N, C-alpha and C positions, 0 to 999 in steps of 0.2 A: 505537581507537575501537570502538564497538559495531557489531554487524551484526544485521540483522533477517531473519527468514524466517517463512513462514506454513505451517501445517499445515491441510489440507483433508480433513475426514472421516478423521482419523488417518493421513493420508499426506502426505508433503512436497509442497507446491505449487510446481511449477517455473514461474516466470513470466518467466524470461530469454528475450527474443525473442518474447514473447507480445504481440500488438498490442492486446489488450483489457485486459490486467492489468499493473499496475506496482507494485512495492514501493519506496517512498521509503526510501533509506538514510540520509536526514536525519532523518525522523520515525518511520519504521517503518510508516507508513500503507499499507494495501493499497487500491489504486484499481482498480475494475472498470468498464469502459465497456460499455454495452449489455448489461445482465444477461440471461442466458439461463437456461432451466430447469436446465441442467447445472451452473450456479453455486450452486444451492440446496444448503445443507448447513451444517456447523459449521466455523468458521475459528478457529484458535488461533495467536496470535503468539508467536514464540520469539525472545528477545533474547539474544545471545551476547556475552560479553566475552572476546575471545581471550587477552588478557594474564592474566586471572584464570582462564582455562580453565573458565569457568562459563556455564551457560545457565539462563534463567528462562522458564518457560512461563506465559502468561496464561490466563485462563479461556476456554473455548470460546464463540464468538459465533455464534449461528445466523443464517443468511441465508435469508429466505423471499420468495417473489414475492407481490406484492399482486395480487389478481384485478381490482381496480377501476382499476389503471393510474395511481393518484394518487401523487405524489411526497411528499406529507405535508410535513414541515418542510424538505425539501431543495429550496428554490427555486433557480433558476439564479443562480450566482455564480462569480466567479473566485477561486481560492485561490492566493495568492502569498505565499511565505515566503522572500524573499531576505534574506541577511545584509545589514547596512547597507553593508558594503564587501566586495567579493570580490577577492582577490589571486590572480594566477596568474603562473607563470614563462613566459617566452616559449617557445612551442612546446609547452606543456603543454595538457591538455584540461580544460575546466571544464563542470560540469553545473549548470544552473539549472532548478529545477522550478516549473512553473506549470500549474495544473489548472483546467479548467472543469468545474463540477459542476452537476447539475440536468438538467432535461428539455429 
């Protein structure tokens, strides 16, 4: 399978164990809760195919803070992308992702 990582201002962004940020290994999306001034900068997604030993870099995406505090198009909603059926072996671990977005 593919793996996803993010580069922040030309440095690898380590989000393992970070309570505010999460990278979905299902979609590659980066989620940031409670954006802070230190989050402002350029984010670049890197997708790696370990079998092909190849990585592809996306274009940088700038993140800026709005001074008016408005969310714009991002009204509150729940993002759920569960597979229709999830199978797991007894004793194994399963990760289901559900995100609440918005203000």
